[in-house]
C-alpha atoms as a printed R data frame, in Angstrom:
    type eleno elety resid chain resno       x      y      z
1   ATOM     1    CA   MET     A     1   0.000  0.000  0.000
2   ATOM     2    CA   GLN     A     2   1.295  3.457 -0.839
3   ATOM     3    CA   ILE     A     3   0.668  7.053  0.182
4   ATOM     4    CA   LYS     A     4   1.348  9.690 -2.422
5   ATOM     5    CA   VAL     A     5   3.025 12.811 -0.972
6   ATOM     6    CA   LYS     A     6   3.490 16.169 -2.648
7   ATOM     7    CA   LEU     A     7   6.163 18.461 -1.170
8   ATOM     8    CA   LEU     A     8   5.095 22.111 -1.155
9   ATOM     9    CA   SER     A     9   8.488 23.654 -0.428
10  ATOM    10    CA   ASP     A    10  12.194 22.901 -0.531
11  ATOM    11    CA   SER     A    11  12.201 22.578  3.272
12  ATOM    12    CA   ALA     A    12   9.399 19.985  3.346
13  ATOM    13    CA   ILE     A    13  10.417 16.482  4.424
14  ATOM    14    CA   LEU     A    14   8.729 13.234  3.399
15  ATOM    15    CA   PRO     A    15   7.028 11.513  6.351
16  ATOM    16    CA   ARG     A    16   9.135  8.585  7.529
17  ATOM    17    CA   ARG     A    17   9.419  5.921 10.202
18  ATOM    18    CA   ALA     A    18  12.231  6.285 12.708
19  ATOM    19    CA   HIS     A    19  12.570  2.488 12.974
20  ATOM    20    CA   PRO     A    20  11.418 -0.456 10.840
21  ATOM    21    CA   GLY     A    21   8.054 -1.663 12.098
22  ATOM    22    CA   ASP     A    22   7.036  1.670 13.710
23  ATOM    23    CA   ALA     A    23   3.326  2.383 13.326
24  ATOM    24    CA   GLY     A    24   3.795  6.132 13.014
25  ATOM    25    CA   LEU     A    25   5.403  8.173 10.271
26  ATOM    26    CA   ASP     A    26   7.145 11.271 11.647
27  ATOM    27    CA   LEU     A    27   5.852 14.645 10.473
28  ATOM    28    CA   PHE     A    28   8.233 17.604 10.294
29  ATOM    29    CA   SER     A    29   7.732 21.355 10.649
30  ATOM    30    CA   ILE     A    30   8.685 23.645  7.772
31  ATOM    31    CA   GLU     A    31   8.637 26.753  9.962
32  ATOM    32    CA   LYS     A    32   9.955 28.211 13.177
33  ATOM    33    CA   LYS     A    33   7.186 29.060 15.606
34  ATOM    34    CA   GLU     A    34   7.043 29.979 19.306
35  ATOM    35    CA   ILE     A    35   4.279 28.531 21.468
36  ATOM    36    CA   LEU     A    36   3.828 30.255 24.817
37  ATOM    37    CA   PRO     A    37   2.678 28.314 27.908
38  ATOM    38    CA   GLY     A    38  -1.044 27.552 27.707
39  ATOM    39    CA   GLU     A    39  -1.252 28.515 24.045
40  ATOM    40    CA   SER     A    40  -1.640 26.552 20.824
41  ATOM    41    CA   ALA     A    41  -0.360 27.047 17.287
42  ATOM    42    CA   LEU     A    42  -1.008 25.654 13.838
43  ATOM    43    CA   VAL     A    43   2.266 24.321 12.428
44  ATOM    44    CA   LYS     A    44   2.790 23.688  8.717
45  ATOM    45    CA   THR     A    45   4.361 20.475  7.417
46  ATOM    46    CA   GLY     A    46   4.612 21.503  3.774
47  ATOM    47    CA   ILE     A    47   3.056 18.284  2.488
48  ATOM    48    CA   ILE     A    48  -0.146 17.186  0.791
49  ATOM    49    CA   ILE     A    49  -1.056 13.506  0.907
50  ATOM    50    CA   GLU     A    50  -3.236 11.193 -1.153
51  ATOM    51    CA   LEU     A    51  -4.422  8.288  0.954
52  ATOM    52    CA   PRO     A    52  -5.509  4.869 -0.303
53  ATOM    53    CA   GLU     A    53  -9.280  4.372 -0.452
54  ATOM    54    CA   ASN     A    54 -10.989  3.327  2.788
55  ATOM    55    CA   THR     A    55  -8.215  4.766  4.974
56  ATOM    56    CA   GLU     A    56  -7.655  7.807  7.151
57  ATOM    57    CA   ALA     A    57  -4.508  9.369  8.558
58  ATOM    58    CA   GLN     A    58  -4.487  9.936 12.306
59  ATOM    59    CA   ILE     A    59  -2.229 12.718 13.579
60  ATOM    60    CA   ARG     A    60  -0.883 11.815 17.010
61  ATOM    61    CA   PRO     A    61   1.503 13.338 19.547
62  ATOM    62    CA   ARG     A    62   5.151 12.425 19.906
63  ATOM    63    CA   SER     A    63   5.786 11.012 23.360
64  ATOM    64    CA   GLY     A    64   9.179 12.725 23.693
65  ATOM    65    CA   LEU     A    65   7.699 16.189 23.164
66  ATOM    66    CA   ALA     A    66   4.925 15.401 25.633
67  ATOM    67    CA   LEU     A    67   7.276 14.104 28.337
68  ATOM    68    CA   LYS     A    68  10.136 16.578 27.966
69  ATOM    69    CA   HIS     A    69   8.213 19.742 27.075
70  ATOM    70    CA   ALA     A    70   4.502 19.083 27.822
71  ATOM    71    CA   VAL     A    71   3.769 19.795 24.143
72  ATOM    72    CA   THR     A    72   1.162 17.643 22.444
73  ATOM    73    CA   VAL     A    73  -1.316 17.542 19.574
74  ATOM    74    CA   LEU     A    74  -4.401 19.445 20.699
75  ATOM    75    CA   ASN     A    75  -7.080 17.467 18.832
76  ATOM    76    CA   THR     A    76  -5.496 14.072 19.162
77  ATOM    77    CA   PRO     A    77  -5.933 12.069 17.158
78  ATOM    78    CA   GLY     A    78  -6.543 14.538 14.384
79  ATOM    79    CA   THR     A    79  -8.211 12.902 11.408
80  ATOM    80    CA   ILE     A    80  -7.187 13.446  7.801
81  ATOM    81    CA   ASP     A    81  -9.944 12.113  5.567
82  ATOM    82    CA   HIS     A    82  -9.260 10.220  2.339
83  ATOM    83    CA   GLY     A    83 -10.581 13.055  0.169
84  ATOM    84    CA   TYR     A    84  -8.647 15.927  1.814
85  ATOM    85    CA   ARG     A    85  -6.052 17.472 -0.492
86  ATOM    86    CA   GLY     A    86  -4.865 20.482  1.489
87  ATOM    87    CA   GLU     A    87  -1.601 20.929  3.340
88  ATOM    88    CA   ILE     A    88  -1.216 18.800  6.460
89  ATOM    89    CA   LYS     A    89  -0.972 21.123  9.465
90  ATOM    90    CA   VAL     A    90  -0.652 20.131 13.105
91  ATOM    91    CA   ILE     A    91  -2.274 21.894 16.064
92  ATOM    92    CA   LEU     A    92   0.259 21.838 18.911
93  ATOM    93    CA   ILE     A    93  -0.490 22.997 22.454
94  ATOM    94    CA   ASN     A    94   2.056 23.901 25.106
95  ATOM    95    CA   HIS     A    95   0.910 22.605 28.486
96  ATOM    96    CA   GLY     A    96   4.331 23.419 29.938
97  ATOM    97    CA   LYS     A    97   5.566 26.344 32.023
98  ATOM    98    CA   LYS     A    98   8.130 27.584 29.491
99  ATOM    99    CA   LYS     A    99   7.947 28.909 25.954
100 ATOM   100    CA   PHE     A   100   8.438 26.127 23.407
101 ATOM   101    CA   VAL     A   101  10.098 26.816 20.068
102 ATOM   102    CA   VAL     A   102   9.240 24.681 17.066
103 ATOM   103    CA   GLU     A   103  12.233 24.681 14.738
104 ATOM   104    CA   GLU     A   104  12.201 24.140 10.993
105 ATOM   105    CA   GLY     A   105  12.828 20.434 10.319
106 ATOM   106    CA   MET     A   106  11.713 19.391 13.833
107 ATOM   107    CA   LYS     A   107   9.637 16.241 14.285
108 ATOM   108    CA   ILE     A   108   6.323 17.583 15.585
109 ATOM   109    CA   ALA     A   109   3.855 14.695 15.378
110 ATOM   110    CA   GLN     A   110   3.339 11.256 13.929
111 ATOM   111    CA   MET     A   111   0.899 10.074 11.317
112 ATOM   112    CA   VAL     A   112  -0.682  6.618 11.503
113 ATOM   113    CA   ILE     A   113  -2.669  5.275  8.556
114 ATOM   114    CA   LYS     A   114  -5.737  3.302  9.603
115 ATOM   115    CA   PRO     A   115  -8.551  1.473  7.793
116 ATOM   116    CA   VAL     A   116 -12.017  3.016  7.979
117 ATOM   117    CA   LEU     A   117 -15.212  1.007  8.392
118 ATOM   118    CA   PHE     A   118 -18.247  2.422  6.645
119 ATOM   119    CA   VAL     A   119 -21.509  1.639  8.399
120 ATOM   120    CA   ASP     A   120 -25.156  2.358  7.748
121 ATOM   121    CA   VAL     A   121 -26.792  4.439 10.499
122 ATOM   122    CA   ILE     A   122 -30.155  2.970 11.502
123 ATOM   123    CA   GLN     A   123 -32.562  4.578 13.948
124 ATOM   124    CA   VAL     A   124 -34.049  2.127 16.492
125 ATOM   125    CA   ASP     A   125 -36.325  2.342 19.519
126 ATOM   126    CA   ALA     A   126 -33.963  0.362 21.791
127 ATOM   127    CA   VAL     A   127 -30.476 -1.149 21.890
128 ATOM   128    CA   SER     A   128 -29.437 -4.482 23.422
129 ATOM   129    CA   GLU     A   129 -28.674 -4.779 27.136
130 ATOM   130    CA   THR     A   130 -25.169 -5.572 28.445
131 ATOM   131    CA   GLY     A   131 -23.620 -6.218 31.833
132 ATOM   132    CA   ARG     A   132 -21.978 -2.801 31.756
133 ATOM   133    CA   GLY     A   133 -25.055 -0.887 30.696
134 ATOM   134    CA   ALA     A   134 -24.587  2.882 30.871
135 ATOM   135    CA   GLY     A   135 -21.680  2.702 33.341
136 ATOM   136    CA   GLY     A   136 -18.805  4.972 32.366
137 ATOM   137    CA   PHE     A   137 -16.661  7.874 33.573
138 ATOM   138    CA   GLY     A   138 -14.936  5.990 36.381
139 ATOM   139    CA   SER     A   139 -17.706  3.498 37.102
140 ATOM   140    CA   THR     A   140 -15.179  0.644 37.462
141 ATOM   141    CA   GLY     A   141 -13.144  2.464 40.134
142 ATOM   142    CA   VAL     A   142  -9.392  3.018 40.254
143 ATOM   143    CA   LYS     A   143  -8.237 -0.260 41.870
């Protein structure tokens, strides 16, 4: 399976895996941008992708940025639909206490390609019962 990628600038970098077998393809910034504590920014990658049919691209945080700088993808996972043909941009948020500087060429997120199931939505008067029922939001406790 292939993903077609168009580079929009000389500084754009093809998405790539850091290690064989990695699920995520690293995405790179094409710009320098400061993100102040508590603020978010839209960061350009300089790429347009064409996904295979029946797939989506999920944009996910990089664990190193989250651990070391408290910087993460705001709408994680961000979804890139099969038909989207605009530039891939990443919304980063700085949850840290210090200004964070995104540098040109920096790995800012990872992209995971996933299959999509298409279902028919059917209105019903009732759904089946389960042992869990409506329990959620901590209903199983913490221990």
